[in-house]
KOLVEXTI-924651 format. One record per atom (N, C-alpha, C): y, x negated, z negated. Coordinates in steps of 0.05 Angstrom, whole numbers, plus 5000, padded with zeros to 4 digits. Layout:
BEGIN
YXZ ...
END
This chain:
BEGIN
759422286993 758922136969 756521946974 756921696967 754921486973 753321426948 750721426951 749021366929 749121076922 749121016896 749220736888 746520606891 746620356898 744120206902 744119976882 742119966866 741919766845 741119506857 742119286847 741419016857 738618956848 737018826865 734318766857 734218556836 732618606816 732218406795 729218336794 728618106783 725918016782 724318206764 722118306775 720318486760 721018776760 723318846771 724219126773 724119226801 723219476806 723119586833 726019636843 726319636870 728819686882 729119986887 731520106879 731920386882 733120436910 731820616925 732820676952 735420826951 737220766969 739920896970 739721186980 737821256995 737721527007 736221726989 733921646980 732321846965 732221786935 733021546927 732921476899 730121406889 728221386907 725521316899 725221016899 723720916880 723420616878 721820516902 722620286912 721220156934 719919906922 717319926920 715819706908 714919516930 715619256928 714819076949 711719046950 710719036975 707819016978 706818736973 704518726961 703218476956 700918446975 700718206985 698518147004 696018056989 693918206992 691418146979 689418037000 688217816994 686317697013 683617696999 681617797013 678917807002 677717527002 675517506989 674117246988 673117157015 672217357032 671417287059 673617167076 676017287073 678317187088 679016897080 679016857054 679616587044 677516387053 675016457053 672916277062 673216217092 673816427108 674116387136 676516207142 678716247127 681116077131 680415787124 678915747102 678215467094 676515337115 674415477125 672615367145 674115307171 675915487179 677415447203 679215207201 680515167178 682214937174 680614677174 678314677162 676614437163 675814367191 674914577207 674114527234 676514417251 678814537247 681214437262 681914157255 681714087229 682313817220 680313617233 677713687232 675713507244 676213487274 676813707287 677313697316 679813527322 681913547306 684313387310 683713097306 682113027286 681412747282 679712637305 677912807315 676212717338 677912657363 680212797365 681912747388 683912527384 685112517360 687212327355 686212037350 684012017335 683111747327 682311577351 680711677371 680211507394 682711437410 684611617411 687111557425 688611347410 688811367384 690211167368 688810897370 686110897370 684610647372 685110517399 685310667420 685810567447 688510427448 690610567437 693310447438 693410197422 692210187398 692209947382 690709717395 688409787408 686909577421 688309457445 690209607457 691709507480 693509277472 694009237446 695709017437 694008787426 691408797429 689608587419 688708397441 687608177433 686207997451 683408107455 682008017476 679208097480 677408017457 678007777446 676407687423 676707867399 679107947393 679608127370 678308397375 678408497399 677208757404 674108757400 672808537407 669908517405 669108447376 670608287362 669808197335 670908377313 673308477316 674508657296 675708897309 674009087318 675009317334 676709507318 676409517291 677809717275 680209597261 680809347264 683009217250 685509227267 687809187254 690309157269 690508877282 691908847303 692108587316 693708397299 692808147298 694307937283 696907887296 696907857323 699407827338 699408037360 701508197362 701608417381 702008307409 700008337426 699908217452 701208407473 703808387476 705208547496 704608447525 703708197526 703008087552 700708247566 699108387550 697008547562 698108747582 700308867576 701509077593 702708947618 703908707615 705008567639 702708487657 700608387645 698208297661 696908537675 696708757661 695508997673 697209107695 699809107691 701609227711 701809057737 701908797733 702208617756 699608517768 698008377751 695508247761 693408457768 693008657751 690908847756 691709067776 694209077784 695109267804 695609547793 695809577767 696309847756 699009957765 700909777769 703509867779 703310007806 701709897824 701410017851 699810277848 697810287831 696210527827 698010747815 699710667796 701510857783 703410987803 704510827821 706310927842 704811117860 702411047868 700811227886 700311487872 699711487846 699211727832 701711907830 704011777825 706511927824 707112067851 706611927873 707112037899 705212277905 702712237900 700712447906 701112687887 701212637861 701512867842 704212997845 706312847850 709012967853 709113147878 708113037901 708113197925 706313447922 704013417910 702213647906 703513857888 704813777867 706113967848 708214127862 709913997878 712014137892 710814347911 708814267926 707714457945 706214687932 704514617912 702914827899 704615027884 706814937871 708515117857 710115297876 711015187898 712415347917 710615557930 708315467941 706515647954 705215837934 704515737911 703215907891 705116127880 707616057875 709516257865 710016467886 710416387911 710916577932 708516757937 706116647936 703716807940 703316997917 703716907892 703317087869 705417307870 707917247878 710017447879 709317667899 708417577923 707817777943 705417957935 703417837923 701117987915 701718177891 703618097875 704218257851 706318477857 708118437875 710418617879 710318787904 708618717923 708518857948 705718987952 705819227963 703319377968 702719377998 700519258006 699819248034 696719238036 695619318058 692719318061 691519038057 689419028042 688018778037 689118608015 691118718000 692418567978 690418497957 688818687948 686818627927 684618437937 683918457962 681818287973 682817997972 685317957980 686417687980 686617577951 687417747933 687617657905 684917577894 682917747898 680317687886 679017447901 679617407926 678617177941 679716917929 682316927922 683516697908 682316647881 681916867866 680716837840 677816727842 676416807863 673716697867 673716397871 676016287881 676215997884 676015847857 676715987836 676515867809 673615817801 671815977811 669015957803 667415777821 668615677843 667115507862 666915227851 664515117848 664214847837 665414637856 666914447844 668114237860 666114057873 663814017860 661813827870 660613937896 660514197900 659414317924 661314297947 663814247942 665814257963 666513977974 665813767960 666713497968 665613407995 663113478001 661913388026 663113528050 663213788051 664613918074 667613848075 668813818051 671613738050 672113468062 670213288058 670513018069 670513028100 668813178112 668713198141 671113338152 672213538137 674613678146 676913488147 677313338125 679513148123 679212928144 676712838149 676212628169 676812728197 676012978203 676613088230 679613128235 681013188213 683913218216 685412958217 684012738213 685312478213 687012418188 686312548166 687812518141 686412358120 684112238127 682712068108 684311818102 684311738077 685711498067 688711528072 689811768069 692611808071 693611968047 696211938041 697412098019 697212388025 697812468050 697912748057 695112878054 693012738060 690312848056 689812908027 690512728009 690112777980 691913007971 694413007980 696313207971 695413487979 694513518004 693613788013 691113867999 689313677993 686913747978 687513827950 689313687937 690213767910 691414047910 693014097930 694314367931 692214587935 690214537952 688114737956 686514807932 686014607915 684414657891 686114747867 688714707868 690414797846 691615077852 691515157877 692815407885 691615657871 688915687870 687815927857 688715967828 688615757813 689515777785 692415847783 694115727801 697015777800 697516077806 696216187826 696616467833 695616647811 693316587800 692216747778 694116747754 695216517747 696916497724 699616647728 700816607752 703516727757 703417017764 701117117772 700917397781 701717587758 700917527734 701517707711 704517687705 705817457708 708617437703 710317607722 709617587748 711117737767 710518037765 708218117756 707518397753 709118527731 709818377710 711218497687 714218497690 715318367711 718218377714 719218657722 721418737711 722419017716 722919067746 722019287756 722419357784 725319437789 726719527768 729519617772 731319377780 730619137771 732318907778 732118847808 729618857819 729318817847 730619037863 730519277854 731819497868 734919467867 735919377845 738819327843 739719107862 738018897864 738718677882 738618777911 736718947918 736619057945 739019237951 739919387931 742319557935 744819377940 744919147927 747118967930 747018807956 744818847971 744618707997 742918457997 741518397976 739918157975 737218207989 736418018006 733918038020 731617948002 729217948013 726817877998 726917587988 727717408005 727817127998 729917077976 732317197979 734317157959 733517287933 732317517934 731417637909 729317467895 727517347911 725417187899 726616927886 728116777901 729016517892 731316537871 733016727873 735316737855 735016927832 733117107833 732717307811 730017277798 727917307814 725217317803 724317047792 724816837807 723916567798 725216487771 727816517767 728916457741 727816637719 727216887724 726117067704 723316987697 721816867716 719016777710 719016487703 721316377694 721416097687 719415997667 718916137645 716916037626 714116017638 713316207654 710716197667 710615967687 712715927702 712715707722 712615437707 714015407685 713915157670 711115107659 709815317648 707215287637 705115197658 705115337680 703115277700 703615007713 706214927715 706814657725 705614447707 705814477681 704714287662 701714277664 700414517665 697514517668 696614377694 698014437716 697314307741 697714007740 699913927727 700413637724 698213497709 697313617687 695213487671 692613477687 691913687702 689413687717 689513487741 691813487755 691913307778 692213017771 693612967749 694012687741 691312557733 689512707722 686912597713 684712637734 685412727758 683412777779 682012517787 679412527789 677912287797 676012337820 674612557821 672612607841 673812627869 675912777873 677112817899 678112557911 679712397897 680612147909 678311947914 676211947898 674011767903 672611837929 672312097935 670912177959 672712147984 675312217981 677012238005 678611988010 678611797992 680411567995 678811307989 678411138008 677110888005 679010648010 681510698015 683510488020 684610407993 684110157985 684910067958 688010077955 689510047976 692410047974 693410327967 691810537969 692610807963 691010927940 689710757924 688210847901 690110967880 689211187867 690711297845 689711167819 690811247797 690211107772 687311117764 686111347766 683311367759 681511187775 682111177802 680610987819 681210697812 683710647806 684510367800 683210267775 683010427754 681610347730 678710297735 677410467750 674610427756 674210187773 675910137792 675709907810 676209647794 678109647776 678709417760 676409337743 675109527731 672709467714 670409357731 670109467755 667909367773 668409087782 670909017788 671508747798 671308537776 671908617751 671808417729 668908347721 667108537724 664308487717 664008417688 662508197683 662008127655 664407987642 666207877658 668607747647 670907947644 670408157629 672308377627 674708297609 677108337619 679508297603 680008557588 678808577564 678908817548 681808897540 683408697534 686108747527 687708877550 687308767574 688608877597 687509147605 684809187600 683609437606 684709657588 684909607562 686109807544 689009857549 690409647557 693309687565 693509857589 691709827608 691709997632 691210287625 689310337607 688710607599 691110727584 692410567568 694810667554 697010747573 697410577594 699410637614 698710907628 696110957631 695311197645 695811447628 695411437602 695611677586 698411717575 700111517575 702911547564 704511767579 704511767606 706011987619 705112267612 702512307608 701512567600 702512647573 702512457554 703512507527 706512567528 708012417543 710912457545 711512737556 710112817577 710613077589 710013297569 707813267554 707013477536 709013497512 709813267502 711713257479 714313387487 715313327511 717913427520 717813737525 715613827537 715514097546 713514277530 712914187505 710914347490 712014617482 714614647477 715814907471 715615097494 716314987518 716015157542 713215237547 711315047542 708515107546 707515327527 708315317502 707515527483 709015787488 711515777496 713016027501 712216157527 710916017545 710216127571 707516267571 706216307548 703616427547 703816727540 706216847544 706617117536 705017327551 705417357578 704017567592 701017517592 699617727588 696717687584 695017837605 695518077611 693718237627 695018337652 693418407671 694318517696 694718817693 696718917706 697119207706 695419347726 
END
């Protein structure tokens, strides 16, 4: 015999089908302190968002102005949108060449650091061998080493290897400084993957490489995507390393190119072209974040080491 369940009506409690006791919906009560904290946090976040968005918006709008409009009316919209600023920045200022150099260096570094970092994190997380913890903590210690202290010895190392003013020298340097963060980030993802899946793959005859590339890497996809985006943002905006290791103007990256363009122009600065160059520099970063923001937010799941 089935107990009847009354339909919920406004203002009336719902009668449970099993016990017949009324089920009163819970009401959420917020204290005055909670409401004050929420209000303050929202105000702070709004101010922080404005501090980030407004300079970016001003830079993009200024890239369509003439130099005279930028100096005389910096906060107004352009009377005529100057798309020629981007053509002039790309061709005359050499931003196109700097952009291509940056794509080569950052692209090569990303492929290497993700391949080596994922393999290193997987081995440290899934295999037990003498010195495993020492290697892991040594890599983590690399995160605490100041970059400014490493540039001088790094310069002589790259020079002695004959890699100064080369793409490979910059790529290997980028990989070395992005590897500790990559291993640290992916270590937790590989630690949380079920051991039963790797054991089932071994029973089916899969070796370590096949298990890693065909099973573990797809399962750690959100973490790989997140750390790839983080590495891309950091390497794309890198300035100190290329300035120290690369003095050949034909291989300048975007950060060096912008700095060099401003130094060459001196007092006769083409402000419209300058802002257009900055806009060209930041647009790829915005596009990557907009496209992959869901993967970036979804890849922050694993938190602690086991």
